[in-house]
C-alpha positions as CSV (number, residue, x, y, z in Angstrom):
1,M,1.7,0.8,-3.1
2,L,3.4,4.1,-3.9
3,N,5.6,4.5,-6.9
4,K,6.4,0.9,-7.5
5,Q,2.8,0.5,-8.6
6,T,2.1,-0.6,-5.1
7,L,-0.1,-3.6,-5.8
8,T,-0.5,-5.0,-9.2
9,I,-3.9,-4.2,-10.7
10,A,-4.8,-7.9,-10.5
11,T,-3.9,-8.0,-6.8
12,A,-5.9,-4.8,-6.2
13,L,-8.9,-6.4,-7.7
14,F,-8.7,-9.7,-5.8
15,L,-10.6,-8.9,-2.6
16,W,-13.4,-7.2,-4.5
17,L,-13.6,-9.9,-7.1
18,T,-13.8,-12.8,-4.7
19,A,-17.1,-11.5,-3.5
20,V,-18.6,-11.9,-7.0
21,H,-20.8,-15.0,-7.3
22,I,-21.9,-16.8,-10.4
23,G,-25.2,-15.3,-11.1
24,L,-25.5,-15.1,-14.9
25,A,-27.6,-18.2,-15.6
26,K,-31.3,-18.0,-15.1
27,K,-32.9,-20.8,-13.3
28,P,-32.3,-23.7,-15.7
29,A,-35.0,-26.0,-16.8
30,T,-35.2,-29.4,-15.1
31,G,-33.8,-32.5,-16.8
32,G,-30.7,-33.0,-19.0
33,G,-28.3,-30.2,-19.1
34,G,-30.4,-28.1,-16.8
35,N,-29.7,-30.3,-13.8
36,H,-26.0,-30.1,-14.5
37,M,-26.2,-26.3,-14.8
38,Q,-28.0,-26.0,-11.5
39,R,-25.6,-28.4,-9.8
40,G,-22.7,-26.4,-11.1
41,I,-24.0,-23.2,-9.8
42,E,-24.5,-24.7,-6.3
43,L,-20.9,-26.1,-6.3
44,A,-19.5,-22.7,-7.4
45,Q,-21.4,-21.0,-4.6
46,Q,-19.7,-23.5,-2.2
47,K,-16.4,-22.5,-3.8
48,H,-15.8,-26.0,-5.3
49,F,-14.9,-24.3,-8.6
50,D,-13.2,-27.3,-10.4
51,A,-16.1,-29.5,-9.6
52,A,-18.5,-26.8,-10.8
53,A,-16.6,-26.6,-14.0
54,E,-17.1,-30.3,-14.5
55,E,-20.9,-30.0,-14.1
56,F,-21.0,-27.0,-16.5
57,T,-19.0,-29.2,-19.0
58,K,-21.8,-31.8,-18.8
59,A,-24.4,-29.1,-19.4
60,I,-22.5,-27.8,-22.4
61,E,-22.3,-31.3,-23.8
62,A,-26.1,-31.6,-23.5
63,N,-26.7,-28.2,-25.1
64,P,-23.6,-26.9,-26.9
65,K,-25.5,-23.8,-28.3
66,D,-26.5,-22.5,-24.9
67,P,-24.2,-19.5,-24.1
68,R,-25.0,-19.8,-20.4
69,G,-23.0,-23.0,-20.1
70,Y,-19.8,-21.3,-21.4
71,A,-20.5,-18.2,-19.3
72,N,-20.8,-20.2,-16.1
73,R,-18.0,-22.5,-16.8
74,G,-15.7,-19.6,-17.7
75,T,-16.7,-17.9,-14.4
76,A,-15.9,-21.1,-12.5
77,Y,-12.5,-21.4,-14.2
78,R,-11.8,-17.8,-13.3
79,Q,-12.7,-18.2,-9.7
80,A,-10.6,-21.3,-9.6
81,A,-7.7,-19.3,-11.1
82,R,-8.1,-16.7,-8.4
83,A,-8.0,-19.3,-5.7
84,A,-4.8,-20.8,-7.3
85,V,-3.2,-17.3,-7.3
86,A,-4.0,-16.9,-3.6
87,A,-2.4,-20.4,-2.9
88,G,0.7,-19.4,-4.9
89,D,0.0,-22.0,-7.6
90,Q,0.9,-19.8,-10.7
91,E,0.9,-22.7,-13.1
92,G,-2.6,-23.8,-12.0
93,A,-3.8,-20.3,-12.2
94,S,-2.5,-19.8,-15.7
95,T,-4.2,-23.0,-17.0
96,R,-7.5,-22.0,-15.5
97,Y,-7.3,-18.5,-16.8
98,Q,-6.7,-19.7,-20.3
99,S,-9.7,-22.1,-20.0
100,A,-11.8,-19.2,-18.8
101,M,-10.7,-17.0,-21.8
102,A,-11.7,-19.8,-24.2
103,D,-15.1,-20.1,-22.7
104,F,-15.8,-16.3,-22.6
105,S,-14.7,-16.1,-26.3
106,K,-17.2,-18.8,-27.1
107,Y,-19.8,-16.9,-25.1
108,V,-19.1,-13.8,-27.2
109,E,-19.4,-15.9,-30.4
110,L,-22.8,-17.3,-29.4
111,A,-24.2,-14.1,-28.0
112,P,-22.5,-11.1,-29.8
113,K,-25.2,-8.7,-28.7
114,D,-24.9,-9.6,-25.0
115,A,-23.0,-6.9,-23.0
116,S,-22.2,-9.4,-20.3
117,A,-20.2,-11.6,-22.7
118,Y,-17.7,-8.7,-23.4
119,L,-17.8,-7.8,-19.7
120,E,-16.8,-11.3,-18.6
121,R,-14.0,-11.6,-21.1
122,G,-12.8,-8.0,-20.3
123,E,-12.6,-8.7,-16.6
124,T,-10.5,-11.8,-17.3
125,E,-8.2,-9.9,-19.6
126,V,-7.7,-7.2,-16.9
127,E,-6.6,-10.0,-14.5
128,L,-4.2,-11.3,-17.2
129,K,-2.9,-7.7,-17.7
130,Q,-4.0,-7.8,-21.3
131,Y,-5.1,-4.2,-21.0
132,D,-5.5,-3.3,-24.7
133,A,-7.8,-6.3,-25.3
134,A,-9.7,-5.6,-22.1
135,L,-10.2,-2.0,-23.0
136,A,-11.8,-3.0,-26.3
137,D,-14.1,-5.6,-24.7
138,L,-15.2,-3.3,-21.8
139,S,-15.9,-0.4,-24.2
140,K,-18.0,-2.8,-26.3
141,S,-19.9,-3.8,-23.2
142,L,-20.6,-0.2,-22.3
143,E,-21.6,0.5,-25.9
144,L,-24.3,-2.3,-25.6
145,K,-25.2,-1.4,-22.1
146,P,-24.2,2.2,-21.1
147,D,-25.3,1.9,-17.5
148,N,-23.1,-1.1,-16.8
149,L,-21.2,0.2,-13.8
150,T,-19.1,-2.9,-13.4
151,A,-17.8,-2.3,-17.0
152,N,-16.9,1.3,-16.0
153,K,-14.9,0.0,-13.0
154,F,-13.0,-2.7,-14.9
155,R,-12.3,-0.3,-17.8
156,G,-10.8,2.0,-15.2
157,F,-8.4,-0.8,-14.2
158,A,-7.5,-1.4,-17.8
159,E,-6.8,2.3,-18.3
160,L,-4.6,2.4,-15.2
161,G,-2.6,-0.5,-16.7
162,L,-2.2,1.6,-19.9
163,S,-1.3,4.8,-18.0
164,Q,-4.4,6.5,-19.4
165,W,-4.8,8.5,-16.3
166,D,-7.5,11.0,-17.3
167,K,-9.7,8.2,-18.7
168,A,-9.3,6.1,-15.6
169,V,-10.3,9.1,-13.5
170,A,-13.5,9.5,-15.6
171,D,-14.5,5.9,-15.3
172,F,-13.8,5.6,-11.5
173,T,-15.7,8.9,-11.0
174,A,-18.7,7.5,-13.0
175,F,-18.6,4.5,-10.8
176,I,-18.3,6.5,-7.5
177,Q,-21.2,8.7,-8.5
178,K,-23.5,5.7,-8.5
179,K,-21.7,3.8,-5.7
180,P,-20.2,6.4,-3.4
181,D,-19.4,3.8,-0.7
182,D,-17.0,1.7,-2.9
183,L,-13.8,2.6,-1.2
184,Q,-11.5,0.7,-3.7
185,S,-12.6,3.1,-6.5
186,Y,-11.3,6.1,-4.4
187,D,-8.0,4.3,-4.0
188,R,-7.7,3.6,-7.7
189,R,-8.8,7.1,-8.7
190,A,-6.2,8.6,-6.4
191,L,-3.6,6.6,-8.2
192,A,-4.8,7.9,-11.5
193,Y,-4.8,11.5,-10.1
194,R,-1.2,10.9,-9.0
195,G,-0.3,9.8,-12.5
196,M,-1.7,13.1,-13.8
197,K,0.4,14.9,-11.1
198,N,-2.9,16.2,-9.7
199,Y,-1.6,15.7,-6.1
200,D,-4.3,17.7,-4.4
201,A,-7.1,15.6,-5.9
202,A,-5.2,12.4,-5.0
203,I,-4.7,13.6,-1.4
204,A,-8.4,14.4,-1.2
205,D,-9.3,10.8,-2.1
206,Y,-6.8,9.3,0.4
207,T,-8.2,11.7,3.1
208,F,-11.7,10.4,2.3
209,L,-10.5,6.8,2.8
210,L,-8.9,7.7,6.1
211,S,-12.1,9.5,7.2
212,K,-13.8,6.1,6.7
213,N,-11.1,4.1,8.3
214,P,-8.5,6.1,10.3
215,N,-6.4,3.0,10.9
216,D,-5.9,2.3,7.2
217,T,-2.1,2.3,7.1
218,E,-2.0,1.7,3.4
219,A,-4.0,4.9,2.8
220,M,-1.7,6.7,5.3
221,T,1.5,5.7,3.5
222,K,0.0,6.4,0.1
223,R,-1.1,9.9,1.2
224,G,2.3,10.5,2.8
225,Y,4.0,9.5,-0.5
226,T,1.7,11.8,-2.4
227,Y,2.6,14.7,-0.1
228,S,6.3,13.9,-0.7
229,L,5.7,14.1,-4.5
230,A,4.0,17.5,-4.0
231,L,7.1,18.5,-1.9
232,Q,4.9,18.9,1.2
233,Y,7.3,17.0,3.4
234,E,6.0,18.6,6.6
235,N,2.6,16.8,5.8
236,A,4.2,13.6,4.7
237,I,6.1,13.0,7.9
238,P,3.1,12.7,10.2
239,D,1.4,10.2,7.9
240,Y,4.6,8.0,7.8
241,E,5.0,8.2,11.6
242,A,1.3,7.2,12.1
243,A,1.7,4.2,9.8
244,L,4.9,3.1,11.6
245,K,3.1,3.2,15.0
246,V,0.8,0.6,13.6
247,N,3.5,-1.4,11.8
248,P,7.0,-0.6,13.1
249,Q,8.5,-3.3,10.8
250,D,7.5,-1.5,7.6
251,N,11.0,-0.8,6.3
252,D,9.8,0.9,3.1
253,T,7.8,3.4,5.1
254,F,10.7,4.0,7.4
255,Q,13.0,4.8,4.5
256,R,10.4,7.2,3.1
257,L,10.1,8.9,6.4
258,Q,13.9,9.4,6.6
259,Y,13.9,10.8,3.1
260,A,11.1,13.3,3.9
261,Q,12.8,14.3,7.1
262,S,16.1,14.9,5.3
263,M,14.5,16.9,2.5
264,L,12.6,19.1,5.0
265,A,15.8,19.7,7.1
266,K,17.6,20.6,3.9
267,R,14.9,23.0,2.9
268,N,14.8,24.6,6.3
269,A,18.5,24.9,6.8
270,S,19.9,28.5,7.2
271,P,21.7,29.6,4.1
272,P,25.5,29.8,4.7
273,P,26.9,33.3,5.4
274,A,28.1,35.1,2.4
275,A,31.9,35.0,2.0
276,S,33.7,38.3,2.7
277,P,35.0,39.8,-0.5
278,S,38.7,39.4,-0.9
279,P,40.6,42.7,-1.0
280,T,41.8,43.6,-4.5
281,P,45.6,43.7,-4.4
282,T,47.2,47.1,-5.3
283,P,49.1,46.6,-8.4
284,E,52.9,47.2,-8.0
285,K,54.5,49.9,-10.0
286,P,56.9,48.4,-12.5
287,S,60.6,48.8,-11.8
288,L,62.7,51.0,-14.0
289,I,64.4,48.0,-15.5
290,A,61.1,46.2,-16.1
291,S,59.7,49.3,-17.8
292,I,62.6,49.2,-20.4
293,K,61.2,47.3,-23.3
294,P,63.5,45.2,-25.5
295,L,62.7,47.5,-28.5
296,Y,64.1,50.5,-26.6
297,V,67.2,48.7,-25.7
298,G,67.8,47.8,-29.3
299,I,67.2,51.4,-30.5
300,G,69.7,52.6,-27.9
301,I,72.4,50.2,-29.0
302,V,72.0,51.2,-32.7
303,A,72.2,54.9,-31.7
304,L,75.5,54.3,-29.8
305,I,76.9,52.5,-32.8
306,I,76.0,55.4,-35.1
307,I,77.5,57.9,-32.8
308,A,80.7,55.9,-32.6
309,V,80.9,55.7,-36.4
310,I,80.4,59.5,-36.7
311,V,83.1,60.2,-34.2
312,R,85.5,57.9,-35.9
313,L,84.9,59.6,-39.2
314,L,85.5,63.1,-37.8
315,T,88.8,62.2,-36.2
316,R,90.3,60.4,-39.2
317,G,93.4,62.2,-40.7
318,K,94.1,64.6,-37.9
319,P,97.8,64.8,-36.7
320,E,98.5,63.3,-33.4
321,G,99.8,65.6,-30.7
322,T,103.6,65.5,-30.0
323,S,104.9,64.8,-26.6
324,S,106.9,67.5,-24.8
325,M,108.9,65.0,-22.8
326,I,112.7,65.3,-23.3
327,R,114.3,62.0,-24.3
């Protein structure tokens, strides 16, 4: 959620993806690999994914050139990987994802003109956060089948992972136009709009989600965060407060509420009064002594010396006056 990429793209996908069933294979012929294929589909629908994979393996052994066996086994492995992720078994998830990738690559090899082959591999690459590879596969799927809405949606996820915000908006919009009730696409498109700094459009998508589910605290906090990014703190605060009423223990939302409140208070604070100008001091008149510059003193001394020399020269050689005192 919010600016820490909220949920990872794979997590955002999970609830929607778990509703996907294995439906690729046509009704198999009876006997041999066909029986194993049918049994595998039944086990997968019962969510016994590892057992389903074993049945699909037997079908592949009976008919190794049938791309349906690899497609179905790859899907079973991927479903098992998702279940492992939900159970916190990261190692088990990784092993199953790699097996799924190998099967979908074989599917592409055997059916290079089948849009579903690239779609299945692209979906798996999105979940593995291999976004560049996913983008290539999903674009190829759309090239082969332009009206493949699922490919549009998954390509949007890949574009989000690559921060290609404008392209993600385009793909989610294309999906929404055909499936306007798919709420997850509004949420992901809002994230793309936010990446583009188109906050008004993001807020509109979150508002739509809240019109469908007024108690959606995730949409509340996301809209509040988007309001904050748009510096609309007065609108962010009610969203955060509403979310905290539902979940008072949400510390992240509480901190964001405090931030929005402090920023709004700072913006609304009265500006400090202008400081009174300090009076300019009247310059003092320099004293007489201070006004006498050293140069003038020097000139005066030289002048006195010259006068003394002249007087001395004028008085040299004159007789001294006699005293009239009787001795």
